C-alpha positions in Angstrom: 214.4 147.1 122.7 212.3 149.1 120.5 214.0 150.8 117.7 215.2 154.6 117.1 212.0 155.7 114.9 209.7 153.9 117.2 210.8 155.6 120.4 211.2 158.8 118.3 207.4 158.5 117.2 206.4 157.4 121.2 207.9 160.7 122.3 205.9 162.5 119.9 202.4 160.5 120.6 203.1 161.0 124.4 203.9 164.3 124.8 200.5 166.4 125.1 200.4 164.0 127.8 203.4 164.0 129.7 203.2 167.7 131.2 206.2 167.2 133.2 208.5 164.8 130.9 208.8 162.2 133.4 207.8 159.2 131.0 209.6 160.9 127.6 212.2 161.6 129.6 213.5 158.3 129.7 212.7 157.6 125.8 214.9 160.8 124.8 217.7 159.1 126.9 217.8 156.5 124.9 218.1 158.2 121.3 221.4 158.8 119.1 222.3 162.6 118.4 220.0 162.4 115.0 216.9 161.5 117.0 216.9 163.1 119.8 217.9 166.4 118.6 214.3 167.6 118.0 213.6 166.8 121.0 216.5 169.0 122.6 217.3 172.0 123.2 219.0 174.0 120.2 222.5 174.7 122.1 222.9 170.7 122.6 225.4 169.4 120.2 226.2 166.2 119.1 229.7 166.0 121.2 227.5 166.9 124.3 224.9 164.1 123.7 225.5 160.9 125.2 222.7 158.7 124.8 221.8 156.0 127.2 222.0 152.4 127.1 219.6 150.9 129.3 217.9 147.5 130.1 214.3 148.7 130.7 213.8 145.4 133.1 216.6 146.2 135.4 216.1 149.9 135.6 212.2 148.9 136.6 213.4 146.3 139.2 216.3 148.9 140.4 213.6 151.8 140.5 211.0 149.4 142.4 211.6 149.8 146.3 211.5 153.8 145.8 208.2 153.7 143.7 206.4 151.6 146.9 208.4 154.2 149.3 206.5 156.9 147.6 203.1 155.0 147.3 203.6 154.3 151.0 204.3 157.3 152.1 201.2 158.7 150.1 203.5 161.1 148.0 201.3 161.7 145.9 203.3 163.5 143.0 206.3 161.2 143.6 204.1 158.4 143.2 202.9 159.6 140.1 205.8 160.2 139.0 207.3 156.5 139.6 204.5 155.4 137.6 205.1 157.2 134.6 208.9 155.8 134.8 207.5 152.2 135.0 205.3 153.2 131.9 208.6 154.0 129.9 210.4 150.9 130.7 207.1 148.6 130.3 207.1 150.3 126.8 210.6 150.0 126.1 210.5 146.1 127.0 207.7 145.8 124.7 204.9 145.0 127.2 202.2 146.7 124.8 199.3 144.0 125.9 200.5 144.8 129.3 199.8 148.9 129.1 196.5 148.4 127.4 195.8 146.6 130.3 197.1 148.7 132.8 194.9 151.6 131.2 191.9 149.8 132.7 193.8 150.5 136.1 193.7 154.4 134.9 192.6 155.7 137.8 195.3 156.6 140.3 194.0 155.4 143.5 195.8 154.5 147.0 199.0 156.2 145.6 199.4 153.6 142.4 199.4 150.5 144.4 197.1 148.6 142.3 199.3 149.3 139.3 202.6 148.9 141.3 201.2 145.1 142.2 200.5 144.3 139.0 203.9 145.3 136.9 205.4 143.5 140.3 203.3 140.5 139.4 204.2 140.8 135.6 207.7 140.6 136.7 207.6 138.4 139.3 208.5 140.7 142.4 207.3 140.0 145.7 205.3 143.2 146.3 204.0 142.0 149.8 207.3 142.7 151.0 207.3 146.3 150.1 203.4 147.0 150.4 202.7 148.5 153.9 198.9 147.0 153.3 197.5 150.7 153.6 195.0 151.7 151.3 194.0 155.2 151.5 193.6 158.2 149.1 194.6 161.1 151.8 197.9 161.3 152.4 
């Protein structure tokens, strides 16, 4: 798992590219209050803040069926959101080299299925049982 300082730095780096906060929300939840404070509403006090202890690989694997459901259903916004969550968990798991390669899959086509396949293969998840086999960019 990344350090508190690395996570806070990542939030600052990714914030401008994450308009809806789908990726950075995953990071903020991992921070202790002192590191999260700059990213929280001013009304949140230390006693109100409870960081989550997550295992990014478990999160990713648990979420994968939902991500495939959204990709198969041509649910554009939900499929895109799934990929932002995945990017956060991949980064938290230290998959920097994979994420660099994943940037080659930047073209968002087929509702993110190429990215989901690559992630599944990285973690040994059988993607063929989830994929409906349809490749379309029109839902």
